[in-house]
N, C-alpha and C positions, 0 to 999 in steps of 0.2 A: 774791543770786543766787553764778551757776555763773561759771567761772573760763575767761578765753575765751583758745580753743587757737591753736595758733599758726598760722600757712597749713600746713606741709610737714604735720603733721598728718591738714591735713581731707585736703591733696591725695592722699596716702599713701590714709586714711580710703577716700576717694571715689573711685579706682580700681581701688578692691580690691572692696569693693561693685561696681562694674560688673562687673567681676569677674566674680565670684565669688560674682553672686544669691541663686541654686540655691541654695548648701552656705553659706547662714549661715543666723541663727538673732538669735529677739531674746535670746537667753541669754549676758553676757558667757564664758560659763566649755566654753559648748559652743565660739566662737567661739573661743578664745583656744589652745584644743586643734586648733584644721580651719588659723589661720589663722599658728603656730606650725610646720607641716610649709612651709604657702603663702613667707612672709615672708621672709625675707634682714634680719630688722634685729641690728646687735650690741649697743645696749641693749637690755633689757629695760626701761626706764620707757619709751622711746618703744616700746616695742613692746605696750606695757601702752595708752598710750595712746592710740596708734589703733586698737584692739583694743576700745577702753572707743568714738572716737570712730564705730566703725565700729555696735556695738549701739545706737545711740543713732538709726543715722540708721536702723536699720531695726524702733525701736523708735515711728520719726515714722510709717514708711514704712504700717507696721501699723491706727498710731489714723487716719492716712489715706483705706486702705480701708476704716473699721470705719464711720465718721462719712455 
């Protein structure tokens, strides 16, 4: 089983996906580079967790399109 993400991580990631959906991909590294310019989060750990959840959301959407 995976780790449960806090609500603020999910909320931030959802807002980022809604706003920048066309600029995001299913690749973590690409999303990290893009969000480094967009997000202003003081903590590197929190930023990486947001990017990880954004990537997860994008992968889920891609799988839903294929199904």
